[in-house]
N, C-alpha and C positions, 0 to 999 in steps of 0.2 A: 509450523507455518513457513518457516524459512526454507524448508525443503521444496516448496512450491515456487519460489522466486525464479530459479533457473529455468524450470519448464515453462513458466509464464513468459519470461523474456525470450526464450527460444521460439515461441509461437509467433513472435513479432519480427518483422524485417526491419531491424534497427542498425544504425551505424555502431561502431565500437564505443564511441563516446556516449551515445544514447543508452546503450546497454549498461555502461558503467553508472550513468546517472540514475537509470531505473533501479539498478541493484542497490545503490547507495540510498536512494529515497525509500525504497521498500524495506530495506534492512533497518533503517532508522525508524520507520513507521512501526514495524513489528516489535522492535525494542521498546518503543515508547508506550505501546498498548499491552505489553507483556504477553503477546501472542493471542490475545482474546479481543475480538471486535465486539464491543458493546457501545451503546450510545454515550456512556460516560467516558470511556476510553477514547472515543472519536473526538469528543469535545476537548479532552486533555491534549490529544495530538494537535488539533486545530489551534489551541492556545499555545502550544510549544513552537509553532511555526509562524506566529503572528508578527514577529519582529523581522522576518525576512521580507525582501522586496516582493511586491505583488506578483511579478512574473514567476518568481521562485515558488511562492505559495501555490500559484495556479499549477505549475508543473508537478509539484509534489502531490497535490490533491488529485490531479488528473491520473498520475501513476497509481495512487492508492485506490481511486474509484475503479480503474480498469482491473487492477489486481483482485480486489474484493469481488467485483462482478464475475471475473473469471473463476474464482473459487466457488462462488454460488452456482454458476453455470455448469461447472464440471463436478459439482456435488462433492467437494472436498469434505474432509471430516468436520462434522458439525460442532464439536466442542470449541473450535477456533472462531466460529461465527455465531454470535449471539446478538439478537436485536440489531442487525446491521442496517443502519440508515445513513448512507453517505450522500 
């Protein structure tokens, strides 16, 4: 899954700071779900960011939603996306 982060970020017109934030957020997401998007893993990820400020939670969830949607839209390998409901 990590190999798709760079191509996802490259599709967007983002500042260097935003690119870094997206990469960090998505890398953290993939690590926390062990590379598999399942409803259980998504709940675990959401719980792992609950102590962050609301704006940070919103940014992280937005990045994750966009990334997962992009993976679904471009038909990335299916083993990484299982029961995806973000």
